[in-house]
C-alpha angles and dihedrals in degrees: 000000000000110000116240117251117243121236089256092053091050090048092051090048090051090054092047089052094045098041097071128129127255092250092062091051091049089055090058098257116139090006090156093056108088091186095157090060096051107137114253095238091052092048092050090048090054091050090054088063099052136064121272094252090060088051090055091049092048090054088065096054096091141329092265093055091042092055094046096044098040092048095042103044113086101165128055133168123193095172092119092058107117099180138027096010090150092057091045092052090049091052098047099043095077092047105040096053094148095063116137098175127034126176117197098163112160138194090190111038112242107146120102133188095264091063092050089048090054092049091050091048097051109022104064094153094064115131099163125043128171115196097158115154094022097133093159097064119090139193093294090072092058092047090055095045092050091061100033102040106029094154097067112140097174126039127171114196096159111152095010089135097166093067118104136204088263090060093051089059085078090065091076087072092066098086093171097048112135103159125045130168116194097159110152095009088126101161095043103044107078135144088264091053091052090051090053092048092050091054094054109023102061093153094058112136105161124044129168115195096165115166094357090141098183093063111108137175090279090061095048091047090050089049094054091053092071105015103058093145092071112145099173130026125174115197097165112156094009091134096182094061116113138177090284092071094049093046090051091049090050092054102037104034107055094169095056109135105162128041126176116200100159111161093359090137095175090070113110138179091280089069091051094050091049088057094043096052103035117128099323093193091062096040094053093056114106111271094015129108136048118319097168130036126168115193097156113155091011089131098172093070123105128214095246094057095045091045089054090057091047091050091051096053115048091191092065107096134186094182113108096241094057103024107173102136101072116196105159113158093024101107092172091064099062090112093060112106138168119231095269091039091052091052090052091047092050091049090053090051092049092048090050091054091050090062 
C-alpha cells in the first residue's frame, strides 16, 4: 500500500512543481501549470502555510511572485537560520519593505551593523524587531534604527552585550515603544540610561532589566517618573535594588501586574507591605493588581509580609497548577499559601489526622 502524503508533503510538492524555470516551461514541461497567473490571494494563502524560508525562496521565482509576496508579507522570522544570517538579512531588506515584524533571534551571533543599517534604510513600517543574541552589533545599529524605524513598539535587545549607554540614548526617539528587553545589556543599562528612556518612552509597558547589575534605586525611580504605565518589570539579578525601588513602583505604577525580584537580596518586608497596601481602590478593580511576583532568593523576607501580598492579590497563586508567586530558595516561606493553595494544604492536614 502506498502511504498517503501529508498536507506538508503535498505543499512541498506543489512548490517544487511551481518553482520551475522558464526554460522548462518553454520545453513543454508543466504546460498545464499556469503558475505565473496564480491569483495574489491564493499565493498569499499558500505562503501562510509554509515556513518563512520557503516564502523567501518563493519571492525569487519570478517578478510577479516577488511583487505579490514582498508587498503582502508583513511578518518574517529568521530565528532558525544557522549560517549566513547577516547575508540573508542584507538580501531581504530591499525586497520586503512592508515588514511590520521581523525576528532575527540568534543562538550563535551572526548579525552585524551593516544588516541592521539595511533594515533601517528599507523597512520603515517595522513595529516589532527581535535582535536578541546579537552580541556583534554596537551603538551604530540603534542610531540607524532610531531614524529609520521610529514607529517601533516592541524591541528585543537581550544579550546585545556590545551596546553602551551612549547607544541606549537613541531609545528616547521611539515614542511609541511599549515593550523593551535589555536583559544582559550590562554595560549599556545604567541609571542614566533609564532616565533617558523615561524621558522619551512614556508608553512603555514591559521592561526587562535582568542582570543589569549597575541599575540602582536611582535608575528605577527615574524610570517611574516618565513610565507610569508599566505593566511588567523584571529586575532579576539587579543586586543593588532595595525596598525604595519597590515602594516607588507601588506608588507610581498603578497598573503593574508582573514584578521580578529574583536574587534582589536587599529586599525586605517593607517592600512587600508597600505592595500589599498600595491603593486598594485601584487594585481591587477587575484586571488590576499583581498577577506574577518572583521573589526567589530574597532570603530576608518573612512569611507574614509575603502572605500579606498574597492576600491582597487573588491572582497570585502558590498552588502548582497556577504557580505565579515564585519563592524558590526561600525556605522560610513554605507556610505562605494562596487561597486555593491554603485549602489544599488544609485538606492534606485533615486527611493526615484521619489516618
